[in-house]
MIDO-569371 format. One record per residue (C-alpha): residue in one letter; x, y, z. Coordinates in Angstrom, 2 decimals. Example, Ala and Ser with C-alpha at 12.3 -4.5 7.8 and 13.67 -1.06 7.14 Angstrom:
<pts>
residuo=a | px=12.30 | py=-4.50 | pz=7.80;
residuo=s | px=13.67 | py=-1.06 | pz=7.14;
</pts>
This chain:
<pts>
residuo=x | px=34.80 | py=-27.72 | pz=23.71;
residuo=x | px=38.28 | py=-28.07 | pz=22.20;
residuo=x | px=36.74 | py=-28.24 | pz=18.72;
residuo=x | px=35.14 | py=-24.79 | pz=19.02;
residuo=x | px=36.88 | py=-21.59 | pz=17.92;
residuo=x | px=37.72 | py=-20.01 | pz=21.27;
residuo=x | px=38.70 | py=-16.68 | pz=19.66;
residuo=x | px=35.07 | py=-16.28 | pz=18.64;
residuo=x | px=33.92 | py=-16.74 | pz=22.23;
residuo=x | px=36.25 | py=-13.89 | pz=23.23;
residuo=x | px=34.88 | py=-11.75 | pz=20.40;
residuo=x | px=31.27 | py=-12.50 | pz=21.35;
residuo=x | px=31.86 | py=-11.33 | pz=24.93;
residuo=x | px=33.13 | py=-8.00 | pz=23.60;
residuo=x | px=30.18 | py=-7.62 | pz=21.22;
residuo=x | px=27.67 | py=-8.42 | pz=23.97;
residuo=x | px=29.31 | py=-5.96 | pz=26.39;
residuo=x | px=29.22 | py=-3.28 | pz=23.70;
residuo=x | px=25.47 | py=-3.77 | pz=23.59;
residuo=x | px=25.13 | py=-3.72 | pz=27.38;
residuo=x | px=28.04 | py=-2.83 | pz=29.63;
residuo=x | px=26.81 | py=-5.10 | pz=32.44;
residuo=x | px=26.12 | py=-8.11 | pz=30.19;
residuo=x | px=26.31 | py=-11.37 | pz=32.16;
residuo=x | px=28.51 | py=-13.09 | pz=29.55;
residuo=x | px=31.45 | py=-10.84 | pz=30.51;
residuo=x | px=32.09 | py=-12.75 | pz=33.73;
residuo=x | px=31.24 | py=-16.28 | pz=32.46;
residuo=x | px=33.67 | py=-18.92 | pz=31.28;
residuo=x | px=33.15 | py=-20.53 | pz=27.86;
residuo=x | px=30.94 | py=-23.38 | pz=29.07;
residuo=x | px=28.78 | py=-21.08 | pz=31.20;
residuo=x | px=28.31 | py=-18.73 | pz=28.22;
residuo=x | px=27.19 | py=-21.60 | pz=25.97;
residuo=x | px=24.75 | py=-22.85 | pz=28.61;
residuo=x | px=23.38 | py=-19.34 | pz=29.16;
residuo=x | px=22.81 | py=-18.96 | pz=25.40;
residuo=x | px=21.05 | py=-22.36 | pz=25.15;
residuo=x | px=23.87 | py=-23.75 | pz=23.00;
residuo=x | px=24.92 | py=-26.45 | pz=25.50;
residuo=x | px=22.09 | py=-28.60 | pz=26.87;
residuo=x | px=21.40 | py=-31.71 | pz=28.90;
residuo=x | px=18.84 | py=-34.27 | pz=27.72;
residuo=x | px=16.73 | py=-35.06 | pz=30.78;
residuo=x | px=15.68 | py=-38.51 | pz=29.53;
residuo=x | px=19.06 | py=-39.91 | pz=28.51;
residuo=x | px=21.21 | py=-37.82 | pz=30.84;
residuo=x | px=23.54 | py=-36.97 | pz=27.95;
residuo=x | px=24.75 | py=-33.43 | pz=27.58;
residuo=x | px=26.70 | py=-31.51 | pz=24.98;
residuo=x | px=26.91 | py=-28.71 | pz=22.44;
residuo=x | px=23.82 | py=-28.25 | pz=20.29;
residuo=x | px=23.81 | py=-27.98 | pz=16.50;
residuo=x | px=23.26 | py=-24.25 | pz=16.99;
residuo=x | px=26.44 | py=-24.05 | pz=19.08;
residuo=x | px=28.38 | py=-25.89 | pz=16.38;
residuo=x | px=27.00 | py=-23.61 | pz=13.64;
residuo=x | px=27.93 | py=-20.45 | pz=15.57;
residuo=x | px=31.31 | py=-21.41 | pz=17.03;
residuo=x | px=32.47 | py=-24.55 | pz=15.21;
residuo=x | px=35.42 | py=-24.99 | pz=12.88;
residuo=x | px=34.70 | py=-25.77 | pz=9.23;
residuo=x | px=35.66 | py=-29.43 | pz=9.81;
residuo=x | px=33.33 | py=-29.79 | pz=12.81;
residuo=x | px=30.43 | py=-28.18 | pz=10.93;
residuo=x | px=30.98 | py=-30.47 | pz=7.93;
residuo=x | px=30.95 | py=-33.53 | pz=10.22;
residuo=x | px=27.66 | py=-32.43 | pz=11.80;
residuo=x | px=25.94 | py=-31.03 | pz=8.68;
residuo=x | px=27.76 | py=-32.03 | pz=5.50;
residuo=x | px=25.48 | py=-30.09 | pz=3.10;
residuo=x | px=25.78 | py=-26.74 | pz=4.92;
residuo=x | px=27.00 | py=-23.84 | pz=2.76;
residuo=x | px=26.13 | py=-20.32 | pz=1.63;
residuo=x | px=26.82 | py=-19.13 | pz=-1.91;
residuo=x | px=27.67 | py=-15.47 | pz=-2.63;
residuo=x | px=27.63 | py=-14.73 | pz=-6.38;
residuo=x | px=28.19 | py=-11.67 | pz=-8.57;
residuo=x | px=26.49 | py=-12.06 | pz=-11.95;
residuo=x | px=26.53 | py=-8.90 | pz=-14.08;
residuo=x | px=28.60 | py=-9.70 | pz=-17.19;
residuo=x | px=28.81 | py=-13.49 | pz=-17.32;
residuo=x | px=25.13 | py=-14.30 | pz=-16.85;
residuo=x | px=25.57 | py=-18.03 | pz=-17.49;
residuo=x | px=28.08 | py=-18.52 | pz=-14.65;
residuo=x | px=29.41 | py=-15.66 | pz=-12.53;
residuo=x | px=31.90 | py=-12.80 | pz=-12.37;
residuo=x | px=32.87 | py=-13.42 | pz=-8.74;
residuo=x | px=31.95 | py=-16.00 | pz=-6.14;
residuo=x | px=32.54 | py=-16.93 | pz=-2.51;
residuo=x | px=31.61 | py=-20.49 | pz=-1.50;
residuo=x | px=31.12 | py=-20.06 | pz=2.26;
residuo=x | px=31.16 | py=-23.11 | pz=4.56;
residuo=x | px=32.36 | py=-21.54 | pz=7.80;
residuo=x | px=30.38 | py=-20.85 | pz=10.98;
residuo=x | px=27.59 | py=-18.28 | pz=11.11;
residuo=x | px=29.69 | py=-15.52 | pz=12.69;
residuo=x | px=32.43 | py=-15.78 | pz=10.07;
residuo=x | px=29.80 | py=-16.26 | pz=7.33;
residuo=x | px=28.23 | py=-12.95 | pz=8.35;
residuo=x | px=31.59 | py=-11.17 | pz=8.00;
residuo=x | px=32.38 | py=-12.73 | pz=4.62;
residuo=x | px=28.96 | py=-11.94 | pz=3.18;
residuo=x | px=29.21 | py=-8.32 | pz=4.36;
residuo=x | px=32.67 | py=-8.11 | pz=2.76;
residuo=x | px=31.29 | py=-9.52 | pz=-0.52;
residuo=x | px=28.51 | py=-6.92 | pz=-0.54;
residuo=x | px=30.98 | py=-4.14 | pz=0.31;
residuo=x | px=33.17 | py=-5.23 | pz=-2.59;
residuo=x | px=30.43 | py=-5.05 | pz=-5.20;
residuo=x | px=27.87 | py=-2.43 | pz=-4.08;
residuo=x | px=28.35 | py=1.28 | pz=-3.54;
residuo=x | px=28.25 | py=2.65 | pz=-0.03;
residuo=x | px=25.83 | py=5.60 | pz=-0.01;
residuo=x | px=25.64 | py=7.67 | pz=3.14;
residuo=x | px=22.51 | py=9.29 | pz=4.49;
residuo=x | px=21.87 | py=11.81 | pz=7.21;
residuo=x | px=19.32 | py=10.37 | pz=9.66;
residuo=x | px=18.57 | py=13.16 | pz=12.07;
residuo=x | px=22.06 | py=14.46 | pz=12.87;
residuo=x | px=23.76 | py=11.07 | pz=12.39;
residuo=x | px=25.43 | py=9.92 | pz=9.17;
residuo=x | px=24.68 | py=6.26 | pz=8.41;
residuo=x | px=25.60 | py=3.79 | pz=5.68;
residuo=x | px=22.44 | py=2.82 | pz=3.79;
residuo=x | px=24.14 | py=-0.22 | pz=2.25;
residuo=x | px=25.22 | py=-1.56 | pz=5.63;
residuo=x | px=21.83 | py=-0.83 | pz=7.20;
residuo=x | px=20.08 | py=-2.87 | pz=4.49;
residuo=x | px=22.46 | py=-5.80 | pz=4.15;
residuo=x | px=23.07 | py=-6.21 | pz=7.86;
residuo=x | px=19.40 | py=-7.19 | pz=8.01;
residuo=x | px=19.39 | py=-9.19 | pz=4.75;
residuo=x | px=22.43 | py=-11.27 | pz=5.72;
residuo=x | px=21.32 | py=-11.84 | pz=9.32;
residuo=x | px=17.92 | py=-13.06 | pz=8.11;
residuo=x | px=19.58 | py=-15.31 | pz=5.53;
residuo=x | px=21.79 | py=-16.95 | pz=8.16;
residuo=x | px=19.42 | py=-17.10 | pz=11.12;
residuo=x | px=16.05 | py=-18.08 | pz=9.69;
residuo=x | px=17.01 | py=-20.86 | pz=7.27;
residuo=x | px=15.99 | py=-24.49 | pz=7.60;
residuo=x | px=19.38 | py=-26.07 | pz=8.28;
residuo=x | px=18.14 | py=-29.66 | pz=7.85;
residuo=x | px=17.33 | py=-28.92 | pz=4.20;
residuo=x | px=20.30 | py=-29.41 | pz=1.80;
residuo=x | px=19.16 | py=-26.47 | pz=-0.37;
residuo=x | px=22.09 | py=-23.99 | pz=-0.25;
residuo=x | px=21.46 | py=-20.42 | pz=0.85;
residuo=x | px=22.31 | py=-17.89 | pz=-1.87;
residuo=x | px=23.02 | py=-14.18 | pz=-2.18;
residuo=x | px=23.24 | py=-13.15 | pz=-5.84;
residuo=x | px=24.15 | py=-9.62 | pz=-6.93;
residuo=x | px=22.88 | py=-8.86 | pz=-10.44;
residuo=x | px=22.80 | py=-5.71 | pz=-12.57;
residuo=x | px=19.55 | py=-4.34 | pz=-11.21;
residuo=x | px=18.84 | py=-6.36 | pz=-8.07;
residuo=x | px=20.16 | py=-8.52 | pz=-5.24;
residuo=x | px=18.38 | py=-11.88 | pz=-5.08;
residuo=x | px=18.52 | py=-13.84 | pz=-1.79;
residuo=x | px=16.99 | py=-17.24 | pz=-1.08;
residuo=x | px=17.17 | py=-19.91 | pz=1.62;
residuo=x | px=15.28 | py=-23.03 | pz=2.62;
residuo=x | px=12.44 | py=-22.25 | pz=4.97;
residuo=x | px=9.90 | py=-23.74 | pz=7.37;
residuo=x | px=6.99 | py=-22.01 | pz=5.74;
residuo=x | px=4.14 | py=-20.57 | pz=7.80;
residuo=x | px=2.36 | py=-19.17 | pz=4.76;
residuo=x | px=2.77 | py=-18.62 | pz=1.05;
residuo=x | px=3.06 | py=-15.53 | pz=-1.10;
residuo=x | px=4.31 | py=-11.97 | pz=-0.90;
residuo=x | px=4.74 | py=-10.47 | pz=2.58;
residuo=x | px=3.28 | py=-7.04 | pz=3.33;
residuo=x | px=5.87 | py=-5.26 | pz=5.53;
residuo=x | px=3.11 | py=-3.15 | pz=7.10;
residuo=x | px=0.88 | py=-6.09 | pz=7.98;
residuo=x | px=2.54 | py=-9.39 | pz=8.80;
residuo=x | px=3.13 | py=-11.61 | pz=11.82;
residuo=x | px=6.77 | py=-12.72 | pz=12.08;
residuo=x | px=7.43 | py=-16.29 | pz=13.21;
residuo=x | px=10.76 | py=-17.32 | pz=14.81;
residuo=x | px=12.42 | py=-20.03 | pz=12.68;
residuo=x | px=15.49 | py=-20.69 | pz=14.87;
residuo=x | px=14.72 | py=-18.79 | pz=18.08;
residuo=x | px=17.89 | py=-19.78 | pz=19.98;
residuo=x | px=20.18 | py=-18.61 | pz=17.16;
residuo=x | px=18.05 | py=-15.48 | pz=16.64;
residuo=x | px=18.24 | py=-14.63 | pz=20.37;
residuo=x | px=22.02 | py=-15.11 | pz=20.30;
residuo=x | px=22.42 | py=-12.73 | pz=17.34;
residuo=x | px=20.25 | py=-10.19 | pz=19.16;
residuo=x | px=22.47 | py=-10.39 | pz=22.26;
residuo=x | px=25.55 | py=-9.42 | pz=20.21;
residuo=x | px=23.77 | py=-6.63 | pz=18.31;
residuo=x | px=23.51 | py=-8.15 | pz=14.83;
residuo=x | px=19.70 | py=-8.14 | pz=14.80;
residuo=x | px=16.93 | py=-6.22 | pz=16.52;
residuo=x | px=13.54 | py=-7.52 | pz=17.58;
residuo=x | px=11.72 | py=-10.17 | pz=15.53;
residuo=x | px=10.21 | py=-8.73 | pz=12.35;
residuo=x | px=12.30 | py=-5.56 | pz=12.35;
residuo=x | px=14.44 | py=-6.83 | pz=9.45;
residuo=x | px=11.64 | py=-6.71 | pz=6.88;
residuo=x | px=10.59 | py=-3.22 | pz=7.98;
residuo=x | px=14.16 | py=-1.85 | pz=8.05;
residuo=x | px=15.09 | py=-3.29 | pz=4.64;
residuo=x | px=11.93 | py=-1.75 | pz=3.17;
residuo=x | px=12.53 | py=1.63 | pz=4.82;
residuo=x | px=16.17 | py=2.03 | pz=3.85;
residuo=x | px=16.04 | py=0.51 | pz=0.37;
residuo=x | px=13.42 | py=3.08 | pz=-0.68;
residuo=x | px=16.11 | py=5.66 | pz=0.04;
residuo=x | px=19.05 | py=3.61 | pz=-1.30;
residuo=x | px=17.46 | py=2.64 | pz=-4.62;
residuo=x | px=14.13 | py=4.45 | pz=-4.74;
residuo=x | px=12.18 | py=1.17 | pz=-4.77;
residuo=x | px=10.65 | py=-1.25 | pz=-2.28;
residuo=x | px=12.04 | py=-4.80 | pz=-1.83;
residuo=x | px=9.91 | py=-7.92 | pz=-2.21;
residuo=x | px=9.69 | py=-10.74 | pz=0.35;
residuo=x | px=8.17 | py=-14.06 | pz=-0.73;
residuo=x | px=7.28 | py=-16.72 | pz=1.86;
residuo=x | px=7.36 | py=-20.36 | pz=0.81;
residuo=x | px=9.44 | py=-23.53 | pz=1.17;
residuo=x | px=12.19 | py=-21.31 | pz=-0.21;
residuo=x | px=12.14 | py=-17.82 | pz=1.29;
residuo=x | px=13.07 | py=-15.18 | pz=-1.29;
residuo=x | px=14.14 | py=-11.58 | pz=-0.83;
residuo=x | px=14.50 | py=-9.33 | pz=-3.88;
residuo=x | px=16.31 | py=-6.01 | pz=-3.39;
residuo=x | px=15.97 | py=-3.66 | pz=-6.41;
residuo=x | px=19.10 | py=-1.68 | pz=-7.25;
residuo=x | px=19.53 | py=1.64 | pz=-8.98;
residuo=x | px=22.66 | py=2.31 | pz=-11.05;
residuo=x | px=23.82 | py=4.46 | pz=-8.17;
residuo=x | px=23.63 | py=1.54 | pz=-5.74;
residuo=x | px=25.05 | py=-1.16 | pz=-8.02;
residuo=x | px=28.25 | py=0.73 | pz=-8.72;
residuo=x | px=27.86 | py=0.69 | pz=-12.50;
residuo=x | px=27.82 | py=4.41 | pz=-13.19;
residuo=x | px=30.58 | py=6.96 | pz=-13.41;
residuo=x | px=31.19 | py=10.41 | pz=-14.79;
residuo=x | px=31.30 | py=10.32 | pz=-18.57;
residuo=x | px=31.18 | py=12.72 | pz=-21.51;
residuo=x | px=28.06 | py=13.00 | pz=-23.66;
residuo=x | px=27.90 | py=13.43 | pz=-27.41;
residuo=x | px=28.29 | py=17.23 | pz=-27.31;
residuo=x | px=31.00 | py=17.27 | pz=-24.67;
residuo=x | px=28.51 | py=17.69 | pz=-21.83;
residuo=x | px=29.62 | py=16.01 | pz=-18.61;
residuo=x | px=27.06 | py=13.51 | pz=-17.38;
residuo=x | px=27.12 | py=13.47 | pz=-13.59;
residuo=x | px=27.23 | py=10.37 | pz=-11.45;
residuo=x | px=23.76 | py=9.55 | pz=-10.14;
residuo=x | px=24.81 | py=10.39 | pz=-6.58;
residuo=x | px=26.22 | py=13.75 | pz=-7.69;
residuo=x | px=22.99 | py=14.60 | pz=-9.50;
residuo=x | px=20.95 | py=13.66 | pz=-6.44;
residuo=x | px=23.00 | py=16.02 | pz=-4.30;
residuo=x | px=22.52 | py=18.80 | pz=-6.87;
residuo=x | px=18.74 | py=18.30 | pz=-6.92;
residuo=x | px=18.47 | py=18.27 | pz=-3.12;
residuo=x | px=20.48 | py=21.46 | pz=-2.81;
residuo=x | px=18.44 | py=23.12 | pz=-5.58;
residuo=x | px=15.21 | py=22.14 | pz=-3.82;
residuo=x | px=16.05 | py=23.74 | pz=-0.50;
residuo=x | px=13.52 | py=26.24 | pz=-1.85;
residuo=x | px=10.34 | py=24.58 | pz=-3.23;
residuo=x | px=10.67 | py=24.11 | pz=-6.98;
residuo=x | px=8.23 | py=23.15 | pz=-9.72;
residuo=x | px=8.80 | py=20.17 | pz=-12.01;
residuo=x | px=9.56 | py=22.60 | pz=-14.83;
residuo=x | px=12.16 | py=24.43 | pz=-12.76;
residuo=x | px=13.88 | py=21.17 | pz=-11.87;
residuo=x | px=13.75 | py=20.04 | pz=-15.48;
residuo=x | px=15.35 | py=23.29 | pz=-16.68;
residuo=x | px=17.96 | py=23.07 | pz=-13.94;
residuo=x | px=18.95 | py=19.57 | pz=-15.07;
residuo=x | px=18.80 | py=20.53 | pz=-18.77;
residuo=x | px=16.69 | py=17.47 | pz=-19.61;
residuo=x | px=14.09 | py=17.78 | pz=-22.36;
residuo=x | px=11.85 | py=14.83 | pz=-21.47;
residuo=x | px=9.14 | py=15.70 | pz=-18.94;
residuo=x | px=8.21 | py=12.03 | pz=-18.40;
residuo=x | px=11.85 | py=11.07 | pz=-17.76;
residuo=x | px=12.21 | py=13.72 | pz=-15.05;
residuo=x | px=8.95 | py=12.67 | pz=-13.42;
residuo=x | px=9.41 | py=8.86 | pz=-13.59;
residuo=x | px=13.18 | py=8.42 | pz=-13.29;
residuo=x | px=14.16 | py=11.33 | pz=-11.06;
residuo=x | px=11.30 | py=12.82 | pz=-9.04;
residuo=x | px=9.32 | py=9.67 | pz=-8.23;
residuo=x | px=12.31 | py=7.72 | pz=-6.77;
residuo=x | px=13.32 | py=10.72 | pz=-4.65;
residuo=x | px=9.74 | py=11.11 | pz=-3.40;
residuo=x | px=9.45 | py=7.38 | pz=-2.62;
residuo=x | px=12.74 | py=7.57 | pz=-0.75;
residuo=x | px=11.43 | py=10.53 | pz=1.29;
residuo=x | px=14.25 | py=12.74 | pz=0.02;
residuo=x | px=11.82 | py=15.15 | pz=-1.66;
residuo=x | px=8.50 | py=16.29 | pz=-0.21;
residuo=x | px=5.40 | py=17.66 | pz=-1.93;
residuo=x | px=4.03 | py=21.12 | pz=-1.15;
residuo=x | px=0.54 | py=19.77 | pz=-1.95;
residuo=x | px=0.73 | py=16.13 | pz=-0.76;
residuo=x | px=-3.03 | py=15.52 | pz=-1.12;
residuo=x | px=-2.91 | py=16.42 | pz=-4.83;
residuo=x | px=0.32 | py=14.99 | pz=-6.25;
residuo=x | px=-0.61 | py=15.85 | pz=-9.87;
residuo=x | px=-1.62 | py=19.46 | pz=-9.15;
residuo=x | px=-0.35 | py=22.00 | pz=-11.68;
residuo=x | px=0.77 | py=24.11 | pz=-8.69;
residuo=x | px=2.79 | py=21.25 | pz=-7.20;
residuo=x | px=6.31 | py=21.96 | pz=-6.01;
residuo=x | px=9.04 | py=19.77 | pz=-4.53;
residuo=x | px=11.35 | py=20.54 | pz=-1.65;
residuo=x | px=14.07 | py=18.97 | pz=0.48;
residuo=x | px=12.85 | py=19.04 | pz=4.07;
residuo=x | px=16.18 | py=18.43 | pz=5.81;
residuo=x | px=19.83 | py=18.89 | pz=5.05;
residuo=x | px=20.10 | py=15.43 | pz=3.50;
residuo=x | px=23.02 | py=14.31 | pz=1.41;
residuo=x | px=23.97 | py=11.09 | pz=-0.36;
residuo=x | px=27.64 | py=10.73 | pz=-1.18;
residuo=x | px=29.44 | py=8.02 | pz=-3.17;
</pts>
């Protein structure tokens, strides 16, 4: 017990009580909490008892984790300019709780935080997506495999992979799949402290929110290495800024242009009206690069949804939605 990070046990009690005010962990001592979470067990055959590997991975110091699982690490990499190596990196070998915080900080450092109005509540799309991505990366990996878990931010995507006990092969359909618990004790613990929801919700939430964040659906590939590919728009990757065009015309940030379009479409507008409003000559560019992503992200609706190519088609913003840099 003395080799665990007791400050994390205090923090976990607070997180659990924030989820449920009458949570049983509030009144338990450290050993009782670990037993309740299934992280301290007794072997009925040998009579030996002690902290499980899961308990070490969640609460252990870096030295204790290395002694128990020497190959354990998670690599966070930014690779946009130096494609052969990296532009920034965090080699993470700490426990799962601290790993979660460091990975979220790495994402916050390198990806824009776009806000979205969901009902009457303003939420961070970036945090919604990567809370799920990072939790899945940490919880559902095959810890006995020395293959390091990776989160790589590139120019147009985030690529995530971890070793996996495969229960199938190929691309996962978010609308039709059966989730399988890889490390159920760790997953249940993360659920108790509010870092994950029910099993399988991660894939659905990442898909839902990334369509809004980047206008494209992610890809999940099941195999001995589980891969998650999150497409990024320029708006999400933080690579765009206001700049001046060849004739002195100010080119808006992508997020600014999105706000302008949504406000303009409070009244249903035709493609031609939107094109004239944006002062863009290319019809195909407006359709493929602007309208389609906003429609996929449910930011724009069709007045004739059953006939998307109708010459009478118009586009409108259903709610008072706003994305801000």
